[in-house]
mmCIF file of the N, C-alpha and C atoms, coordinates in Angstrom:
data_MODEL
# 
_entry.id   MODEL 
# 
loop_
_atom_site.group_PDB 
_atom_site.id 
_atom_site.type_symbol 
_atom_site.label_atom_id 
_atom_site.label_alt_id 
_atom_site.label_comp_id 
_atom_site.label_asym_id 
_atom_site.label_entity_id 
_atom_site.label_seq_id 
_atom_site.pdbx_PDB_ins_code 
_atom_site.Cartn_x 
_atom_site.Cartn_y 
_atom_site.Cartn_z 
_atom_site.occupancy 
_atom_site.B_iso_or_equiv 
_atom_site.pdbx_formal_charge 
_atom_site.auth_seq_id 
_atom_site.auth_comp_id 
_atom_site.auth_asym_id 
_atom_site.auth_atom_id 
_atom_site.pdbx_PDB_model_num 
ATOM 1   N N  . UNK A 1 1  ? -1.613  -24.745 24.292  1.00 0.00 ? 1  UNK A N  1 
ATOM 2   C CA . UNK A 1 1  ? -1.696  -23.473 24.765  1.00 0.00 ? 1  UNK A CA 1 
ATOM 3   C C  . UNK A 1 1  ? -2.271  -22.413 23.534  1.00 0.00 ? 1  UNK A C  1 
ATOM 4   N N  . UNK A 1 2  ? -3.178  -21.397 23.990  1.00 0.00 ? 2  UNK A N  1 
ATOM 5   C CA . UNK A 1 2  ? -3.812  -20.497 22.942  1.00 0.00 ? 2  UNK A CA 1 
ATOM 6   C C  . UNK A 1 2  ? -3.089  -19.715 23.114  1.00 0.00 ? 2  UNK A C  1 
ATOM 7   N N  . UNK A 1 3  ? -2.976  -18.491 21.984  1.00 0.00 ? 3  UNK A N  1 
ATOM 8   C CA . UNK A 1 3  ? -2.049  -17.304 22.037  1.00 0.00 ? 3  UNK A CA 1 
ATOM 9   C C  . UNK A 1 3  ? -3.104  -16.357 22.384  1.00 0.00 ? 3  UNK A C  1 
ATOM 10  N N  . UNK A 1 4  ? -2.866  -14.986 21.822  1.00 0.00 ? 4  UNK A N  1 
ATOM 11  C CA . UNK A 1 4  ? -3.675  -13.713 21.840  1.00 0.00 ? 4  UNK A CA 1 
ATOM 12  C C  . UNK A 1 4  ? -4.748  -14.233 21.553  1.00 0.00 ? 4  UNK A C  1 
ATOM 13  N N  . UNK A 1 5  ? -6.201  -13.625 22.124  1.00 0.00 ? 5  UNK A N  1 
ATOM 14  C CA . UNK A 1 5  ? -7.537  -13.706 21.591  1.00 0.00 ? 5  UNK A CA 1 
ATOM 15  C C  . UNK A 1 5  ? -7.743  -15.279 21.359  1.00 0.00 ? 5  UNK A C  1 
ATOM 16  N N  . UNK A 1 6  ? -7.201  -16.377 21.798  1.00 0.00 ? 6  UNK A N  1 
ATOM 17  C CA . UNK A 1 6  ? -7.461  -17.881 21.338  1.00 0.00 ? 6  UNK A CA 1 
ATOM 18  C C  . UNK A 1 6  ? -6.854  -17.950 20.197  1.00 0.00 ? 6  UNK A C  1 
ATOM 19  N N  . UNK A 1 7  ? -5.877  -17.299 19.640  1.00 0.00 ? 7  UNK A N  1 
ATOM 20  C CA . UNK A 1 7  ? -5.404  -18.135 18.471  1.00 0.00 ? 7  UNK A CA 1 
ATOM 21  C C  . UNK A 1 7  ? -4.449  -18.695 18.752  1.00 0.00 ? 7  UNK A C  1 
ATOM 22  N N  . UNK A 1 8  ? -4.416  -19.907 17.994  1.00 0.00 ? 8  UNK A N  1 
ATOM 23  C CA . UNK A 1 8  ? -2.991  -21.110 18.437  1.00 0.00 ? 8  UNK A CA 1 
ATOM 24  C C  . UNK A 1 8  ? -2.089  -20.841 17.927  1.00 0.00 ? 8  UNK A C  1 
ATOM 25  N N  . UNK A 1 9  ? -0.871  -21.418 18.322  1.00 0.00 ? 9  UNK A N  1 
ATOM 26  C CA . UNK A 1 9  ? 0.370   -20.910 17.619  1.00 0.00 ? 9  UNK A CA 1 
ATOM 27  C C  . UNK A 1 9  ? 0.455   -20.919 16.271  1.00 0.00 ? 9  UNK A C  1 
ATOM 28  N N  . UNK A 1 10 ? 0.078   -22.173 15.677  1.00 0.00 ? 10 UNK A N  1 
ATOM 29  C CA . UNK A 1 10 ? 0.105   -22.374 14.027  1.00 0.00 ? 10 UNK A CA 1 
ATOM 30  C C  . UNK A 1 10 ? -0.352  -21.241 13.558  1.00 0.00 ? 10 UNK A C  1 
ATOM 31  N N  . UNK A 1 11 ? -1.549  -20.555 13.988  1.00 0.00 ? 11 UNK A N  1 
ATOM 32  C CA . UNK A 1 11 ? -2.563  -19.879 13.380  1.00 0.00 ? 11 UNK A CA 1 
ATOM 33  C C  . UNK A 1 11 ? -1.837  -18.466 13.544  1.00 0.00 ? 11 UNK A C  1 
ATOM 34  N N  . UNK A 1 12 ? -0.998  -18.072 14.488  1.00 0.00 ? 12 UNK A N  1 
ATOM 35  C CA . UNK A 1 12 ? -0.007  -17.083 14.904  1.00 0.00 ? 12 UNK A CA 1 
ATOM 36  C C  . UNK A 1 12 ? 0.609   -17.011 13.708  1.00 0.00 ? 12 UNK A C  1 
ATOM 37  N N  . UNK A 1 13 ? 1.536   -18.024 13.952  1.00 0.00 ? 13 UNK A N  1 
ATOM 38  C CA . UNK A 1 13 ? 2.864   -18.014 12.910  1.00 0.00 ? 13 UNK A CA 1 
ATOM 39  C C  . UNK A 1 13 ? 2.494   -17.745 11.385  1.00 0.00 ? 13 UNK A C  1 
ATOM 40  N N  . UNK A 1 14 ? 1.206   -18.472 10.997  1.00 0.00 ? 14 UNK A N  1 
ATOM 41  C CA . UNK A 1 14 ? 0.910   -18.094 9.566   1.00 0.00 ? 14 UNK A CA 1 
ATOM 42  C C  . UNK A 1 14 ? 0.303   -16.631 9.228   1.00 0.00 ? 14 UNK A C  1 
ATOM 43  N N  . UNK A 1 15 ? -0.141  -16.087 10.300  1.00 0.00 ? 15 UNK A N  1 
ATOM 44  C CA . UNK A 1 15 ? -0.329  -14.489 10.189  1.00 0.00 ? 15 UNK A CA 1 
ATOM 45  C C  . UNK A 1 15 ? 0.771   -13.791 10.316  1.00 0.00 ? 15 UNK A C  1 
ATOM 46  N N  . UNK A 1 16 ? 1.654   -14.289 11.303  1.00 0.00 ? 16 UNK A N  1 
ATOM 47  C CA . UNK A 1 16 ? 2.937   -13.238 11.206  1.00 0.00 ? 16 UNK A CA 1 
ATOM 48  C C  . UNK A 1 16 ? 3.934   -13.490 10.024  1.00 0.00 ? 16 UNK A C  1 
ATOM 49  N N  . UNK A 1 17 ? 3.687   -14.416 9.282   1.00 0.00 ? 17 UNK A N  1 
ATOM 50  C CA . UNK A 1 17 ? 4.628   -14.945 7.614   1.00 0.00 ? 17 UNK A CA 1 
ATOM 51  C C  . UNK A 1 17 ? 4.103   -14.214 6.877   1.00 0.00 ? 17 UNK A C  1 
ATOM 52  N N  . UNK A 1 18 ? 2.461   -14.272 7.011   1.00 0.00 ? 18 UNK A N  1 
ATOM 53  C CA . UNK A 1 18 ? 1.454   -13.247 5.881   1.00 0.00 ? 18 UNK A CA 1 
ATOM 54  C C  . UNK A 1 18 ? 1.727   -11.881 6.144   1.00 0.00 ? 18 UNK A C  1 
ATOM 55  N N  . UNK A 1 19 ? 2.122   -11.319 7.309   1.00 0.00 ? 19 UNK A N  1 
ATOM 56  C CA . UNK A 1 19 ? 2.339   -9.922  7.480   1.00 0.00 ? 19 UNK A CA 1 
ATOM 57  C C  . UNK A 1 19 ? 3.589   -9.898  7.009   1.00 0.00 ? 19 UNK A C  1 
ATOM 58  N N  . UNK A 1 20 ? 4.328   -10.467 6.950   1.00 0.00 ? 20 UNK A N  1 
ATOM 59  C CA . UNK A 1 20 ? 5.891   -10.253 6.870   1.00 0.00 ? 20 UNK A CA 1 
ATOM 60  C C  . UNK A 1 20 ? 5.939   -10.223 5.232   1.00 0.00 ? 20 UNK A C  1 
ATOM 61  N N  . UNK A 1 21 ? 5.243   -10.983 4.457   1.00 0.00 ? 21 UNK A N  1 
ATOM 62  C CA . UNK A 1 21 ? 5.127   -10.887 3.055   1.00 0.00 ? 21 UNK A CA 1 
ATOM 63  C C  . UNK A 1 21 ? 4.823   -9.722  2.506   1.00 0.00 ? 21 UNK A C  1 
ATOM 64  N N  . UNK A 1 22 ? 3.793   -9.513  3.060   1.00 0.00 ? 22 UNK A N  1 
ATOM 65  C CA . UNK A 1 22 ? 3.002   -7.990  2.632   1.00 0.00 ? 22 UNK A CA 1 
ATOM 66  C C  . UNK A 1 22 ? 3.976   -6.729  2.964   1.00 0.00 ? 22 UNK A C  1 
ATOM 67  N N  . UNK A 1 23 ? 4.699   -6.989  3.766   1.00 0.00 ? 23 UNK A N  1 
ATOM 68  C CA . UNK A 1 23 ? 5.490   -5.514  4.319   1.00 0.00 ? 23 UNK A CA 1 
ATOM 69  C C  . UNK A 1 23 ? 6.718   -5.711  3.312   1.00 0.00 ? 23 UNK A C  1 
ATOM 70  N N  . UNK A 1 24 ? 7.146   -6.875  2.836   1.00 0.00 ? 24 UNK A N  1 
ATOM 71  C CA . UNK A 1 24 ? 8.084   -7.184  1.757   1.00 0.00 ? 24 UNK A CA 1 
ATOM 72  C C  . UNK A 1 24 ? 7.791   -6.854  0.608   1.00 0.00 ? 24 UNK A C  1 
ATOM 73  N N  . UNK A 1 25 ? 6.481   -7.116  0.109   1.00 0.00 ? 25 UNK A N  1 
ATOM 74  C CA . UNK A 1 25 ? 5.714   -6.696  -1.188  1.00 0.00 ? 25 UNK A CA 1 
ATOM 75  C C  . UNK A 1 25 ? 5.587   -5.208  -1.055  1.00 0.00 ? 25 UNK A C  1 
ATOM 76  N N  . UNK A 1 26 ? 5.247   -4.714  0.032   1.00 0.00 ? 26 UNK A N  1 
ATOM 77  C CA . UNK A 1 26 ? 4.705   -2.935  -0.088  1.00 0.00 ? 26 UNK A CA 1 
ATOM 78  C C  . UNK A 1 26 ? 5.289   -2.515  0.661   1.00 0.00 ? 26 UNK A C  1 
ATOM 79  N N  . UNK A 1 27 ? 6.791   -2.294  0.871   1.00 0.00 ? 27 UNK A N  1 
ATOM 80  C CA . UNK A 1 27 ? 7.412   -1.558  1.784   1.00 0.00 ? 27 UNK A CA 1 
ATOM 81  C C  . UNK A 1 27 ? 7.094   -0.066  2.217   1.00 0.00 ? 27 UNK A C  1 
ATOM 82  N N  . UNK A 1 28 ? 6.453   0.685   1.030   1.00 0.00 ? 28 UNK A N  1 
ATOM 83  C CA . UNK A 1 28 ? 6.139   1.914   1.175   1.00 0.00 ? 28 UNK A CA 1 
ATOM 84  C C  . UNK A 1 28 ? 4.915   2.327   1.883   1.00 0.00 ? 28 UNK A C  1 
ATOM 85  N N  . UNK A 1 29 ? 3.902   1.142   1.847   1.00 0.00 ? 29 UNK A N  1 
ATOM 86  C CA . UNK A 1 29 ? 2.618   1.062   2.779   1.00 0.00 ? 29 UNK A CA 1 
ATOM 87  C C  . UNK A 1 29 ? 2.986   0.966   4.201   1.00 0.00 ? 29 UNK A C  1 
ATOM 88  N N  . UNK A 1 30 ? 3.853   0.280   4.649   1.00 0.00 ? 30 UNK A N  1 
ATOM 89  C CA . UNK A 1 30 ? 4.381   0.127   6.082   1.00 0.00 ? 30 UNK A CA 1 
ATOM 90  C C  . UNK A 1 30 ? 4.951   1.367   6.090   1.00 0.00 ? 30 UNK A C  1 
ATOM 91  N N  . UNK A 1 31 ? 5.949   1.905   5.649   1.00 0.00 ? 31 UNK A N  1 
ATOM 92  C CA . UNK A 1 31 ? 6.206   3.312   5.928   1.00 0.00 ? 31 UNK A CA 1 
ATOM 93  C C  . UNK A 1 31 ? 5.230   4.533   6.291   1.00 0.00 ? 31 UNK A C  1 
ATOM 94  N N  . UNK A 1 32 ? 4.430   4.419   5.112   1.00 0.00 ? 32 UNK A N  1 
ATOM 95  C CA . UNK A 1 32 ? 3.163   5.361   4.918   1.00 0.00 ? 32 UNK A CA 1 
ATOM 96  C C  . UNK A 1 32 ? 2.228   5.338   6.679   1.00 0.00 ? 32 UNK A C  1 
ATOM 97  N N  . UNK A 1 33 ? 1.841   3.625   6.952   1.00 0.00 ? 33 UNK A N  1 
ATOM 98  C CA . UNK A 1 33 ? 1.259   3.723   7.948   1.00 0.00 ? 33 UNK A CA 1 
ATOM 99  C C  . UNK A 1 33 ? 2.037   3.999   9.043   1.00 0.00 ? 33 UNK A C  1 
ATOM 100 N N  . UNK A 1 34 ? 3.595   3.610   9.224   1.00 0.00 ? 34 UNK A N  1 
ATOM 101 C CA . UNK A 1 34 ? 4.338   3.726   10.480  1.00 0.00 ? 34 UNK A CA 1 
ATOM 102 C C  . UNK A 1 34 ? 4.551   5.814   10.868  1.00 0.00 ? 34 UNK A C  1 
ATOM 103 N N  . UNK A 1 35 ? 4.400   6.614   9.714   1.00 0.00 ? 35 UNK A N  1 
ATOM 104 C CA . UNK A 1 35 ? 4.485   7.601   9.597   1.00 0.00 ? 35 UNK A CA 1 
ATOM 105 C C  . UNK A 1 35 ? 3.245   8.036   10.045  1.00 0.00 ? 35 UNK A C  1 
ATOM 106 N N  . UNK A 1 36 ? 2.190   7.525   9.568   1.00 0.00 ? 36 UNK A N  1 
ATOM 107 C CA . UNK A 1 36 ? 0.481   8.336   9.524   1.00 0.00 ? 36 UNK A CA 1 
ATOM 108 C C  . UNK A 1 36 ? 0.535   7.927   11.705  1.00 0.00 ? 36 UNK A C  1 
ATOM 109 N N  . UNK A 1 37 ? 0.804   6.760   11.909  1.00 0.00 ? 37 UNK A N  1 
ATOM 110 C CA . UNK A 1 37 ? 0.367   6.218   13.641  1.00 0.00 ? 37 UNK A CA 1 
ATOM 111 C C  . UNK A 1 37 ? 1.527   6.731   14.363  1.00 0.00 ? 37 UNK A C  1 
ATOM 112 N N  . UNK A 1 38 ? 2.606   7.777   13.950  1.00 0.00 ? 38 UNK A N  1 
ATOM 113 C CA . UNK A 1 38 ? 3.819   7.955   14.753  1.00 0.00 ? 38 UNK A CA 1 
ATOM 114 C C  . UNK A 1 38 ? 3.474   9.035   15.668  1.00 0.00 ? 38 UNK A C  1 
ATOM 115 N N  . UNK A 1 39 ? 1.998   9.670   15.275  1.00 0.00 ? 39 UNK A N  1 
ATOM 116 C CA . UNK A 1 39 ? 1.698   10.762  16.060  1.00 0.00 ? 39 UNK A CA 1 
ATOM 117 C C  . UNK A 1 39 ? 0.240   10.220  16.085  1.00 0.00 ? 39 UNK A C  1 
ATOM 118 N N  . UNK A 1 40 ? -0.207  10.421  17.363  1.00 0.00 ? 40 UNK A N  1 
ATOM 119 C CA . UNK A 1 40 ? -2.235  10.252  17.683  1.00 0.00 ? 40 UNK A CA 1 
ATOM 120 C C  . UNK A 1 40 ? -2.711  10.946  16.914  1.00 0.00 ? 40 UNK A C  1 
ATOM 121 N N  . UNK A 1 41 ? -3.615  10.078  16.317  1.00 0.00 ? 41 UNK A N  1 
ATOM 122 C CA . UNK A 1 41 ? -4.987  10.503  15.522  1.00 0.00 ? 41 UNK A CA 1 
ATOM 123 C C  . UNK A 1 41 ? -5.738  11.099  16.191  1.00 0.00 ? 41 UNK A C  1 
ATOM 124 N N  . UNK A 1 42 ? -6.152  12.719  16.306  1.00 0.00 ? 42 UNK A N  1 
ATOM 125 C CA . UNK A 1 42 ? -7.052  13.200  17.161  1.00 0.00 ? 42 UNK A CA 1 
ATOM 126 C C  . UNK A 1 42 ? -8.370  13.133  16.555  1.00 0.00 ? 42 UNK A C  1 
ATOM 127 N N  . UNK A 1 43 ? -9.135  13.755  17.272  1.00 0.00 ? 43 UNK A N  1 
ATOM 128 C CA . UNK A 1 43 ? -10.476 14.151  16.568  1.00 0.00 ? 43 UNK A CA 1 
ATOM 129 C C  . UNK A 1 43 ? -10.702 15.151  15.807  1.00 0.00 ? 43 UNK A C  1 
ATOM 130 N N  . UNK A 1 44 ? -11.070 14.864  14.757  1.00 0.00 ? 44 UNK A N  1 
ATOM 131 C CA . UNK A 1 44 ? -11.698 15.850  13.288  1.00 0.00 ? 44 UNK A CA 1 
ATOM 132 C C  . UNK A 1 44 ? -10.474 15.740  12.343  1.00 0.00 ? 44 UNK A C  1 
ATOM 133 N N  . UNK A 1 45 ? -9.474  14.687  12.716  1.00 0.00 ? 45 UNK A N  1 
ATOM 134 C CA . UNK A 1 45 ? -8.650  14.217  11.441  1.00 0.00 ? 45 UNK A CA 1 
ATOM 135 C C  . UNK A 1 45 ? -9.471  13.701  10.409  1.00 0.00 ? 45 UNK A C  1 
ATOM 136 N N  . UNK A 1 46 ? -9.005  13.494  8.820   1.00 0.00 ? 46 UNK A N  1 
ATOM 137 C CA . UNK A 1 46 ? -9.668  13.205  7.967   1.00 0.00 ? 46 UNK A CA 1 
ATOM 138 C C  . UNK A 1 46 ? -9.067  12.210  7.467   1.00 0.00 ? 46 UNK A C  1 
ATOM 139 N N  . UNK A 1 47 ? -9.587  10.939  7.153   1.00 0.00 ? 47 UNK A N  1 
ATOM 140 C CA . UNK A 1 47 ? -9.026  9.754   6.679   1.00 0.00 ? 47 UNK A CA 1 
ATOM 141 C C  . UNK A 1 47 ? -9.656  9.322   5.263   1.00 0.00 ? 47 UNK A C  1 
ATOM 142 N N  . UNK A 1 48 ? -9.117  9.186   4.249   1.00 0.00 ? 48 UNK A N  1 
ATOM 143 C CA . UNK A 1 48 ? -9.617  8.854   3.302   1.00 0.00 ? 48 UNK A CA 1 
ATOM 144 C C  . UNK A 1 48 ? -9.186  7.872   2.316   1.00 0.00 ? 48 UNK A C  1 
ATOM 145 N N  . UNK A 1 49 ? -9.837  6.754   1.941   1.00 0.00 ? 49 UNK A N  1 
ATOM 146 C CA . UNK A 1 49 ? -9.340  5.596   1.088   1.00 0.00 ? 49 UNK A CA 1 
ATOM 147 C C  . UNK A 1 49 ? -9.897  5.325   -0.283  1.00 0.00 ? 49 UNK A C  1 
ATOM 148 N N  . UNK A 1 50 ? -9.281  5.167   -1.146  1.00 0.00 ? 50 UNK A N  1 
ATOM 149 C CA . UNK A 1 50 ? -9.548  5.194   -2.518  1.00 0.00 ? 50 UNK A CA 1 
ATOM 150 C C  . UNK A 1 50 ? -8.668  3.727   -2.998  1.00 0.00 ? 50 UNK A C  1 
ATOM 151 N N  . UNK A 1 51 ? -9.775  3.061   -3.792  1.00 0.00 ? 51 UNK A N  1 
ATOM 152 C CA . UNK A 1 51 ? -9.456  1.922   -4.262  1.00 0.00 ? 51 UNK A CA 1 
ATOM 153 C C  . UNK A 1 51 ? -9.585  1.949   -5.868  1.00 0.00 ? 51 UNK A C  1 
ATOM 154 N N  . UNK A 1 52 ? -8.692  1.446   -6.844  1.00 0.00 ? 52 UNK A N  1 
ATOM 155 C CA . UNK A 1 52 ? -8.782  1.811   -8.080  1.00 0.00 ? 52 UNK A CA 1 
ATOM 156 C C  . UNK A 1 52 ? -8.749  0.391   -9.016  1.00 0.00 ? 52 UNK A C  1 
ATOM 157 N N  . UNK A 1 53 ? -9.546  -0.129  -9.335  1.00 0.00 ? 53 UNK A N  1 
ATOM 158 C CA . UNK A 1 53 ? -9.420  -1.893  -10.018 1.00 0.00 ? 53 UNK A CA 1 
ATOM 159 C C  . UNK A 1 53 ? -8.991  -1.320  -11.319 1.00 0.00 ? 53 UNK A C  1 
ATOM 160 N N  . UNK A 1 54 ? -8.422  -2.263  -12.036 1.00 0.00 ? 54 UNK A N  1 
ATOM 161 C CA . UNK A 1 54 ? -7.676  -2.351  -13.422 1.00 0.00 ? 54 UNK A CA 1 
ATOM 162 C C  . UNK A 1 54 ? -8.972  -1.774  -14.211 1.00 0.00 ? 54 UNK A C  1 
ATOM 163 N N  . UNK A 1 55 ? -9.011  -0.745  -14.898 1.00 0.00 ? 55 UNK A N  1 
ATOM 164 C CA . UNK A 1 55 ? -10.124 -0.424  -15.916 1.00 0.00 ? 55 UNK A CA 1 
ATOM 165 C C  . UNK A 1 55 ? -11.145 0.259   -15.654 1.00 0.00 ? 55 UNK A C  1 
ATOM 166 N N  . UNK A 1 56 ? -11.366 0.431   -14.301 1.00 0.00 ? 56 UNK A N  1 
ATOM 167 C CA . UNK A 1 56 ? -12.129 0.865   -13.470 1.00 0.00 ? 56 UNK A CA 1 
ATOM 168 C C  . UNK A 1 56 ? -12.210 2.561   -12.951 1.00 0.00 ? 56 UNK A C  1 
ATOM 169 N N  . UNK A 1 57 ? -12.857 3.277   -12.630 1.00 0.00 ? 57 UNK A N  1 
ATOM 170 C CA . UNK A 1 57 ? -12.854 4.875   -12.061 1.00 0.00 ? 57 UNK A CA 1 
ATOM 171 C C  . UNK A 1 57 ? -12.551 4.329   -10.731 1.00 0.00 ? 57 UNK A C  1 
ATOM 172 N N  . UNK A 1 58 ? -11.812 5.124   -9.722  1.00 0.00 ? 58 UNK A N  1 
ATOM 173 C CA . UNK A 1 58 ? -11.286 4.886   -8.283  1.00 0.00 ? 58 UNK A CA 1 
ATOM 174 C C  . UNK A 1 58 ? -12.794 5.139   -7.935  1.00 0.00 ? 58 UNK A C  1 
ATOM 175 N N  . UNK A 1 59 ? -12.724 4.584   -6.736  1.00 0.00 ? 59 UNK A N  1 
ATOM 176 C CA . UNK A 1 59 ? -14.045 4.423   -5.669  1.00 0.00 ? 59 UNK A CA 1 
ATOM 177 C C  . UNK A 1 59 ? -13.195 4.983   -4.337  1.00 0.00 ? 59 UNK A C  1 
ATOM 178 N N  . UNK A 1 60 ? -13.673 6.377   -3.822  1.00 0.00 ? 60 UNK A N  1 
ATOM 179 C CA . UNK A 1 60 ? -12.812 7.198   -2.729  1.00 0.00 ? 60 UNK A CA 1 
ATOM 180 C C  . UNK A 1 60 ? -14.254 7.205   -1.824  1.00 0.00 ? 60 UNK A C  1 
ATOM 181 N N  . UNK A 1 61 ? -13.680 7.086   -0.609  1.00 0.00 ? 61 UNK A N  1 
ATOM 182 C CA . UNK A 1 61 ? -14.480 7.464   0.389   1.00 0.00 ? 61 UNK A CA 1 
ATOM 183 C C  . UNK A 1 61 ? -13.323 8.188   1.638   1.00 0.00 ? 61 UNK A C  1 
ATOM 184 N N  . UNK A 1 62 ? -14.217 8.747   2.944   1.00 0.00 ? 62 UNK A N  1 
ATOM 185 C CA . UNK A 1 62 ? -13.397 9.268   4.176   1.00 0.00 ? 62 UNK A CA 1 
ATOM 186 C C  . UNK A 1 62 ? -14.619 9.377   5.009   1.00 0.00 ? 62 UNK A C  1 
ATOM 187 N N  . UNK A 1 63 ? -13.530 9.198   6.152   1.00 0.00 ? 63 UNK A N  1 
ATOM 188 C CA . UNK A 1 63 ? -14.095 9.543   7.506   1.00 0.00 ? 63 UNK A CA 1 
ATOM 189 C C  . UNK A 1 63 ? -13.702 10.923  8.235   1.00 0.00 ? 63 UNK A C  1 
ATOM 190 N N  . UNK A 1 64 ? -14.359 11.465  8.932   1.00 0.00 ? 64 UNK A N  1 
ATOM 191 C CA . UNK A 1 64 ? -13.548 12.233  9.804   1.00 0.00 ? 64 UNK A CA 1 
ATOM 192 C C  . UNK A 1 64 ? -13.896 11.642  11.594  1.00 0.00 ? 64 UNK A C  1 
ATOM 193 N N  . UNK A 1 65 ? -12.566 11.714  11.722  1.00 0.00 ? 65 UNK A N  1 
ATOM 194 C CA . UNK A 1 65 ? -12.556 10.953  13.222  1.00 0.00 ? 65 UNK A CA 1 
ATOM 195 C C  . UNK A 1 65 ? -13.293 11.444  14.158  1.00 0.00 ? 65 UNK A C  1 
ATOM 196 N N  . UNK A 1 66 ? -14.082 10.602  14.762  1.00 0.00 ? 66 UNK A N  1 
ATOM 197 C CA . UNK A 1 66 ? -15.251 11.206  15.984  1.00 0.00 ? 66 UNK A CA 1 
ATOM 198 C C  . UNK A 1 66 ? -14.396 10.404  17.402  1.00 0.00 ? 66 UNK A C  1 
ATOM 199 N N  . UNK A 1 67 ? -14.758 10.900  18.396  1.00 0.00 ? 67 UNK A N  1 
ATOM 200 C CA . UNK A 1 67 ? -13.927 10.277  19.871  1.00 0.00 ? 67 UNK A CA 1 
ATOM 201 C C  . UNK A 1 67 ? -14.028 9.117   19.452  1.00 0.00 ? 67 UNK A C  1 
ATOM 202 N N  . UNK A 1 68 ? -15.116 8.553   19.331  1.00 0.00 ? 68 UNK A N  1 
ATOM 203 C CA . UNK A 1 68 ? -16.023 7.383   19.447  1.00 0.00 ? 68 UNK A CA 1 
ATOM 204 C C  . UNK A 1 68 ? -14.759 5.944   18.768  1.00 0.00 ? 68 UNK A C  1 
ATOM 205 N N  . UNK A 1 69 ? -13.933 6.976   17.720  1.00 0.00 ? 69 UNK A N  1 
ATOM 206 C CA . UNK A 1 69 ? -13.438 6.011   16.789  1.00 0.00 ? 69 UNK A CA 1 
ATOM 207 C C  . UNK A 1 69 ? -11.986 5.852   16.969  1.00 0.00 ? 69 UNK A C  1 
ATOM 208 N N  . UNK A 1 70 ? -11.463 6.459   18.040  1.00 0.00 ? 70 UNK A N  1 
ATOM 209 C CA . UNK A 1 70 ? -9.843  6.541   18.656  1.00 0.00 ? 70 UNK A CA 1 
ATOM 210 C C  . UNK A 1 70 ? -9.236  5.163   18.997  1.00 0.00 ? 70 UNK A C  1 
ATOM 211 N N  . UNK A 1 71 ? -10.485 4.905   19.964  1.00 0.00 ? 71 UNK A N  1 
ATOM 212 C CA . UNK A 1 71 ? -10.236 3.507   20.497  1.00 0.00 ? 71 UNK A CA 1 
ATOM 213 C C  . UNK A 1 71 ? -9.856  2.235   19.463  1.00 0.00 ? 71 UNK A C  1 
ATOM 214 N N  . UNK A 1 72 ? -10.618 2.110   18.754  1.00 0.00 ? 72 UNK A N  1 
ATOM 215 C CA . UNK A 1 72 ? -10.578 1.051   17.447  1.00 0.00 ? 72 UNK A CA 1 
ATOM 216 C C  . UNK A 1 72 ? -9.184  1.343   16.722  1.00 0.00 ? 72 UNK A C  1 
ATOM 217 N N  . UNK A 1 73 ? -8.915  2.893   16.387  1.00 0.00 ? 73 UNK A N  1 
ATOM 218 C CA . UNK A 1 73 ? -7.675  3.194   15.688  1.00 0.00 ? 73 UNK A CA 1 
ATOM 219 C C  . UNK A 1 73 ? -6.347  2.796   16.867  1.00 0.00 ? 73 UNK A C  1 
ATOM 220 N N  . UNK A 1 74 ? -6.789  3.112   17.947  1.00 0.00 ? 74 UNK A N  1 
ATOM 221 C CA . UNK A 1 74 ? -5.412  2.676   18.963  1.00 0.00 ? 74 UNK A CA 1 
ATOM 222 C C  . UNK A 1 74 ? -5.135  0.995   18.760  1.00 0.00 ? 74 UNK A C  1 
ATOM 223 N N  . UNK A 1 75 ? -6.178  -0.025  19.006  1.00 0.00 ? 75 UNK A N  1 
ATOM 224 C CA . UNK A 1 75 ? -6.315  -1.360  18.510  1.00 0.00 ? 75 UNK A CA 1 
ATOM 225 C C  . UNK A 1 75 ? -5.601  -1.721  17.113  1.00 0.00 ? 75 UNK A C  1 
ATOM 226 N N  . UNK A 1 76 ? -5.929  -0.753  16.149  1.00 0.00 ? 76 UNK A N  1 
ATOM 227 C CA . UNK A 1 76 ? -5.187  -1.111  14.907  1.00 0.00 ? 76 UNK A CA 1 
ATOM 228 C C  . UNK A 1 76 ? -3.933  -1.146  14.963  1.00 0.00 ? 76 UNK A C  1 
ATOM 229 N N  . UNK A 1 77 ? -3.486  0.236   15.457  1.00 0.00 ? 77 UNK A N  1 
ATOM 230 C CA . UNK A 1 77 ? -2.213  0.395   15.882  1.00 0.00 ? 77 UNK A CA 1 
ATOM 231 C C  . UNK A 1 77 ? -1.046  -0.808  16.520  1.00 0.00 ? 77 UNK A C  1 
ATOM 232 N N  . UNK A 1 78 ? -1.798  -0.968  17.407  1.00 0.00 ? 78 UNK A N  1 
ATOM 233 C CA . UNK A 1 78 ? -1.156  -2.427  18.419  1.00 0.00 ? 78 UNK A CA 1 
ATOM 234 C C  . UNK A 1 78 ? -1.214  -3.322  17.265  1.00 0.00 ? 78 UNK A C  1 
ATOM 235 N N  . UNK A 1 79 ? -2.012  -3.873  16.515  1.00 0.00 ? 79 UNK A N  1 
ATOM 236 C CA . UNK A 1 79 ? -1.955  -4.957  15.569  1.00 0.00 ? 79 UNK A CA 1 
ATOM 237 C C  . UNK A 1 79 ? -0.346  -4.691  14.640  1.00 0.00 ? 79 UNK A C  1 
ATOM 238 N N  . UNK A 1 80 ? -0.437  -3.499  14.518  1.00 0.00 ? 80 UNK A N  1 
ATOM 239 C CA . UNK A 1 80 ? 0.984   -3.396  13.313  1.00 0.00 ? 80 UNK A CA 1 
ATOM 240 C C  . UNK A 1 80 ? 2.425   -3.610  13.727  1.00 0.00 ? 80 UNK A C  1 
ATOM 241 N N  . UNK A 1 81 ? 2.319   -3.616  15.405  1.00 0.00 ? 81 UNK A N  1 
ATOM 242 C CA . UNK A 1 81 ? 3.544   -3.964  15.822  1.00 0.00 ? 81 UNK A CA 1 
ATOM 243 C C  . UNK A 1 81 ? 3.962   -5.333  15.620  1.00 0.00 ? 81 UNK A C  1 
# 
């Protein structure tokens, strides 16, 4: 029997294990996301992302949330639970 979105049980368990390991390795990130998503993101909110590789300058981008983005953000919030 398939799970959500056609995933089989073994794939779901593997994904859950990977998520748990990620949360264990990076507890502040999970707490950050919980804090951010504890309130609804609203149109006009700016989300910024920065990546810094060893020995390189940071690469940063941002988006100003539009109404059409809100559905995707709600789906991502559901995946974090």
